[in-house]
C-alpha positions in Angstrom: 20.8 17.0 -11.7 20.1 14.1 -9.3 22.7 11.7 -8.0 22.3 8.6 -5.9 24.8 8.0 -3.1 25.1 4.6 -1.5 25.4 5.4 2.2 24.9 2.0 3.7 24.6 -1.6 2.5 24.0 -5.0 4.1 23.5 -8.5 2.9 20.2 -10.2 3.7 21.1 -13.3 5.7 22.9 -15.7 3.3 21.7 -13.9 0.3 17.9 -14.1 0.5 15.8 -11.9 -1.7 13.3 -9.4 -0.2 10.0 -8.9 -2.1 8.6 -6.0 -0.1 10.0 -3.2 2.1 8.0 -1.2 4.7 9.7 1.8 6.4 8.7 3.2 9.8 7.0 6.5 9.3 9.3 8.4 11.7 12.1 6.1 12.9 15.1 4.7 10.9 13.6 1.2 11.0 12.9 -1.0 7.9 10.9 -4.2 7.7 11.4 -6.6 4.8 9.4 -9.6 3.6 11.5 -12.4 2.3 10.6 -13.7 -1.1 11.2 -17.4 -0.5 9.3 -17.9 2.8 6.8 -16.1 5.1 9.5 -14.4 7.2 9.9 -10.7 8.1 13.3 -9.2 8.9 13.9 -5.8 10.6 16.8 -3.5 10.1 17.9 -0.3 11.8 20.5 2.3 11.0 23.1 2.7 13.7 26.3 4.7 13.4 25.7 5.1 9.7 25.4 1.4 9.1 22.4 -0.9 8.4 22.1 -3.6 11.1 19.6 -6.5 11.4 17.7 -6.1 14.6 15.5 -9.2 14.5 13.0 -11.2 12.6 9.5 -12.8 12.7 8.9 -16.3 11.2 12.6 -17.0 10.6 11.9 -20.8 11.0 8.9 -20.9 8.7 8.7 -23.3 5.8 9.5 -22.1 2.2 6.7 -21.1 -0.2 8.1 -23.6 -2.7 5.6 -24.0 -5.5 2.7 -22.2 -3.8 1.1 -19.8 -6.3 -1.8 -17.4 -6.6 -4.1 -17.4 -3.6 -2.2 -20.3 -1.9 0.9 -18.1 -2.0 -0.9 -14.9 -1.0 -2.6 -16.3 2.1 0.8 -17.4 3.5 2.3 -14.0 2.9 2.7 -12.0 6.2 0.9 -8.7 6.7 2.9 -6.0 8.5 2.2 -2.5 10.0 4.5 -0.1 11.9 3.2 1.8 14.9 3.2 5.5 13.9 5.5 6.5 16.7 6.9 3.6 18.7 9.4 1.0 17.5 6.7 -1.7 17.2 5.9 -3.8 14.2 2.6 -5.8 14.1 2.8 -9.0 12.0 0.0 -11.3 11.0 1.3 -14.6 9.7 0.4 -18.3 9.7 0.8 -18.5 13.5 -1.5 -15.6 14.3 -0.9 -11.9 15.0 2.3 -10.9 17.0 4.3 -7.8 17.7 8.0 -7.2 17.2 9.9 -4.7 19.3 13.6 -4.3 19.8 13.3 -6.6 22.9 11.8 -9.5 20.8 8.6 -11.1 19.5 5.5 -11.5 21.6 1.7 -11.9 21.3 -0.7 -9.0 21.7 -1.3 -9.6 25.4 0.9 -7.9 28.0 1.9 -5.0 25.8 2.2 -2.6 28.7 5.3 -0.3 28.4 4.4 0.7 24.9 2.9 4.2 24.9 -0.8 4.1 24.1 -1.1 0.3 24.3 -2.0 -0.9 27.8 -2.7 -4.7 28.0 -5.3 -5.8 25.5 -6.7 -9.3 25.5 -5.3 -10.1 22.1 -7.0 -10.7 18.7 -9.9 -13.1 18.4 -8.8 -16.7 18.0 -10.8 -16.9 14.7 -8.8 -14.1 13.1 -6.8 -14.7 10.0 -5.8 -11.2 8.9 -4.6 -10.5 5.4 -3.8 -6.8 6.0 -3.1 -4.6 9.0 -2.8 -0.8 9.7 -2.5 1.4 12.7 -4.7 4.4 13.2 -2.7 7.7 13.0 -2.6 8.0 16.8 -1.5 4.4 17.2 -4.2 3.4 19.6 -6.3 1.4 17.1 -5.4 -1.5 14.9 -7.4 -1.9 11.7 -7.4 -5.4 10.3 -9.1 -7.3 7.4 -10.9 -9.6 6.8 -13.3 -9.7 9.7 -12.6 -12.3 12.4 -16.2 -13.3 12.6 -15.6 -15.7 9.8 -18.0 -16.8 7.2 -18.1 -16.5 3.4 -18.7 -12.8 3.7 -15.9 -12.0 6.1 -14.3 -9.8 3.4 -17.3 -7.5 3.5 -16.2 -6.2 6.8 -13.1 -5.5 8.8 -12.0 -5.6 12.5 -11.3 -2.5 14.6 -9.2 -3.4 17.6 -9.0 -1.0 20.5 -5.5 -1.7 21.7 -6.1 -0.2 25.2 -9.0 -2.4 26.0 -8.7 -5.4 23.7 -12.3 -4.9 22.4 -13.1 -5.6 18.7 -15.7 -3.8 16.7 -16.7 -3.8 13.1 -15.3 -1.5 10.4 -15.9 -0.9 6.7 -14.8 -3.2 3.9 -11.2 -2.8 2.7 -8.6 -5.3 1.4 -5.5 -3.7 0.1 -3.6 -1.8 2.8 -4.3 1.7 4.2 -2.2 4.7 3.2 -2.3 7.8 5.5 -2.2 11.1 3.8 0.7 13.2 4.9 -1.6 16.1 5.7 -3.3 14.1 8.4 -6.9 13.2 9.1 -7.4 11.3 5.9 -6.5 7.8 4.7 -6.9 5.9 1.4 -7.5 2.2 0.9 -8.7 -0.1 -1.8 -11.8 -2.3 -2.0 -11.4 -4.9 -4.7 -13.6 -7.0 -6.9 -12.5 -9.0 -10.0 -14.2 -6.5 -12.3 -13.2 -3.2 -10.6 -11.4 -1.8 -7.6 -12.6 1.2 -5.6 -10.0 3.6 -4.2 -11.8 4.7 -1.0 -11.0 7.8 1.0 -12.0 8.0 4.6 -11.9 10.7 7.2 -10.2 9.5 10.4 -12.4 10.1 13.4 -10.2 10.0 16.4 -12.8 11.6 18.7 -14.3 8.1 19.0 -12.7 5.2 20.8 -11.5 3.2 18.9 -10.6 5.5 16.0 -12.9 5.0 13.1 -12.7 5.4 9.3 -15.6 7.5 7.9 -15.8 6.6 4.2 -16.3 9.5 1.9 -18.4 9.8 -1.3 -15.6 10.8 -3.7 -13.8 7.7 -4.8 -11.5 6.4 -7.5 -12.4 3.4 -9.7 -9.7 1.2 -11.2 -10.1 -1.5 -13.8 -9.8 -5.1 -12.6 -8.2 -6.0 -9.2 -4.8 -7.1 -7.8 -3.5 -3.6 -6.9 -1.0 -2.7 -4.1 -1.4 -0.1 -1.3 -1.3 3.5 -2.7 1.7 5.7 -2.1 1.4 9.4 -1.4 4.0 12.1 -2.2 5.5 14.0 0.7 3.4 17.1 0.0 0.3 15.0 -0.6 -0.4 16.4 -4.0 0.1 13.1 -5.8 -0.4 9.4 -5.1 0.6 6.4 -7.1 -1.0 2.9 -7.5 0.8 -0.2 -8.7 -1.2 -3.1 -10.2 -2.8 -5.2 -11.3 -3.7 -8.9 -11.6 -3.4 -8.9 -15.4 -0.3 -6.7 -16.0 2.2 -4.3 -14.6 0.2 -1.1 -14.5 1.4 2.2 -12.9 -1.0 5.1 -12.4 -0.4 8.4 -10.7 -3.2 10.8 -9.7 -3.2 14.4 -8.6 -4.7 15.2 -5.3 -7.3 16.6 -4.4 -8.6 16.6 -8.0 -8.0 12.9 -8.5 -7.0 13.7 -12.1 -4.9 11.0 -13.7 -1.5 12.5 -14.6 0.3 9.2 -15.6 -0.9 5.8 -16.8 1.6 3.3 -18.2 2.5 -0.3 -18.3 5.9 -1.4 -17.0 7.4 -3.7 -19.5 5.5 -5.0 -22.5 1.7 -4.4 -22.5 -0.5 -7.4 -22.0 -1.1 -9.3 -25.3 -4.3 -10.8 -23.9 -5.2 -14.3 -22.9 -3.8 -16.9 -23.4 -0.5 -15.2 -22.2 2.6 -16.3 -24.1 5.3 -17.8 -21.7 7.9 -15.2 -22.7 5.5 -12.4 -21.8 4.6 -14.0 -18.4 8.4 -14.3 -17.7 9.0 -10.6 -18.3 5.9 -9.6 -16.4 7.0 -11.5 -13.3 10.4 -10.0 -13.5 9.0 -6.7 -12.3 8.5 -6.3 -8.6 4.9 -5.3 -7.5 6.5 -3.2 -4.7 8.9 -1.1 -6.8 7.7 2.5 -6.4 8.5 5.3 -3.9 8.3 9.0 -3.6 11.4 10.6 -2.0 11.9 14.1 -0.6 11.1 15.8 -3.8 7.3 15.4 -3.9 6.9 15.7 -7.7 9.4 12.9 -8.4 8.4 9.2 -8.4 11.1 6.5 -8.3 10.6 3.1 -10.0 12.8 0.0 -9.7 13.4 -2.2 -12.7 14.3 -5.8 -13.5 17.7 -4.6 -14.9 18.7 -3.2 -11.5 18.3 0.5 -12.4 16.1 3.1 -10.8 14.0 5.4 -13.0 13.4 8.9 -11.8 10.1 10.3 -13.1 9.5 14.0 -12.8 5.7 14.3 -12.9 5.6 18.0 -13.5 8.1 18.0 -16.4 6.9 14.6 -17.7 10.5 13.5 -17.9 12.3 10.3 -16.9 16.0 9.6 -16.1 17.5 6.2 -15.5 20.1 5.7 -12.7 22.4 2.8 -12.2 22.3 1.2 -8.7 25.5 -0.3 -7.2 23.9 -3.7 -6.5 23.4 -4.3 -10.2 20.8 -7.0 -9.7 17.0 -6.9 -10.2 15.2 -4.5 -8.0 13.0 -6.8 -5.9 11.6 -4.0 -3.7 11.8 -0.3 -3.2 10.7 2.1 -0.4 11.5 5.5 1.1 12.5 6.2 4.6 11.0 9.0 6.8 14.0 11.2 5.9 13.8 10.6 2.2 16.5 8.0 1.5 15.6 5.2 -0.9 15.8 1.7 0.4 16.5 -0.8 -2.4 16.4 -4.6 -2.2 18.3 -6.4 -4.9 17.5 -9.9 -6.2 20.9 -11.1 -5.2 20.2 -10.5 -1.5 21.5 -7.0 -1.2 19.8 -4.2 0.8 21.0 -0.6 0.0 20.3 2.7 1.5 20.6 5.5 -1.1 20.8 9.2 -0.4 19.2 11.3 -3.1 21.4 14.3 -3.9 19.7 17.0 -5.9 20.9 20.5 -7.0 17.4 21.8 -6.2 17.3 24.3 -3.4 13.6 23.8 -2.9 12.7 23.9 0.8 10.6 21.1 2.3 9.4 23.3 5.2 6.1 24.1 3.5 5.3 20.5 2.6 3.3 20.0 5.8 1.2 23.1 5.2 0.6 22.1 1.6 -0.5 18.6 2.6 -2.9 19.9 5.2 -4.4 22.3 2.8 -5.2 19.7 0.1 -6.8 17.5 2.7 -9.0 20.4 3.7 -9.9 21.0 0.1 -10.8 17.4 -0.5 -13.0 17.1 2.7 -14.8 20.4 1.8 -15.7 19.0 -1.6 -17.3 15.7 -0.4 -19.3 14.2 2.4 -19.5 10.9 4.3 -21.5 8.0 3.0 -24.3 6.7 5.3 -23.1 4.2 7.8 -25.3 1.4 6.5 -22.6 -1.2 5.6 -22.2 -0.8 1.8 -20.7 2.5 0.5 -20.8 1.6 -3.2 -24.4 2.9 -4.0 -23.4 6.3 -2.6 -20.0 6.8 -4.3 -19.2 9.4 -6.9 -16.4 7.7 -8.8 -13.7 8.8 -11.3 -11.1 7.0 -13.2 -9.0 10.1 -13.4 -10.5 11.3 -16.6 -14.3 10.9 -16.3 -16.7 11.1 -13.4 -19.9 9.1 -12.6 -22.7 9.8 -10.2 -24.4 6.7 -8.7 -27.4 7.2 -11.0 -25.2 7.3 -14.0 -23.9 3.8 -13.4 -27.4 2.5 -12.7 -28.6 3.6 -16.1 -25.6 3.2 -18.4 -26.4 0.6 -21.2 -23.7 1.4 -23.8 -19.9 1.3 -23.8 -17.2 1.1 -26.5 -14.2 -1.1 -26.8 -12.0 1.7 -25.5 -13.9 1.9 -22.3 -12.6 0.2 -19.2 -13.6 -3.4 -18.6 -15.7 -2.6 -15.5 -17.8 0.0 -17.5 -18.4 -2.5 -20.3 -19.5 -5.1 -17.8 -21.8 -2.6 -16.1 -23.4 -1.6 -19.4 -23.9 -5.3 -20.4 -25.5 -6.1 -17.0 -27.8 -3.1 -17.1 -28.8 -4.0 -20.7 -29.6 -7.5 -19.8 -31.7 -6.4 -16.8 -33.6 -4.0 -19.0 -34.4 -6.6 -21.6 -38.1 -7.7 -21.7 
């Protein structure tokens, strides 16, 4: 039996909706992206209460009717330092840092452990996503600041101690660190398919580098969000995509798909009926979180409820949330509480009370062991710029070696779109 206890609640400004929540990996700090404008608010928990500590972009203009790519490119990118109370934010005005003392550029960051006094990001940078390396001394950012039509084919690697910028691999949809350490996951998207790339974190180099591995996930279409790992590292979940509200959960290190579902009504196909579009957009894209129980995934709904999914038992239970309004964002704190943003401008901190006596002490050992197993079963791709020709990919049910995809010429209507496209292209290339 699981109960949710509302342990703290605060109103967001004058009732503003939050569309995404990002919790600090160790501290009781929460960043929230407003839904109506490119502003980021920061809260902390003090004396049991949630208190707003500051903001970035509070004076920015509203999104108004901006839609699709025009809306996306105005949305801030955020990343918490893994140890320090420091939030990096890339917005319309450039890349800045928030700390409890205020907002500043990337120069003069002395006083923050591991960050000396870098020269700042390149003036040509227009970052869409940010992530810190696990040791906090490197900032990974995409797309590349060198500009050009192919800037998305590379990323920037910023050494925060020296301010130097080097080139990193292609990625475009956030970076999730595995709780076992030494491994990260990111997505590399194309309209036809998205690769879930795993990379060993090489912290023996300066700056820290991502060494992309051959084993990879392949997802149909694009438009996914950053993956979310369970606390023991044995599962990860991916929300998407550009054409519907998909939710998929995979076992790790096997990459076996254990759950695949559509939130709300499945897509009826193009052209989309207005009523279907309305219900699809009612679902938040940032509405999943793993709590302290690693085999349990939480999903926020448009009705304001939270659904508790037990992945092992394949069982789901719906819980009412005190706010009562649409769940516009959901996340989990470092200590396992759930943070819920309501469409009416509420921010709730919920403690998950369970009758389970399961100890969390062994989670770290479990997470480290599955990382070791994954690394032992794969190898790094050559550092020649494009990992795709070297990837061994799986959709969670089937696996393809690189040669398999070069020669496939047939596919059925039940196959994923990306495989049908690949078969059609190969067939056309082979035609006399």
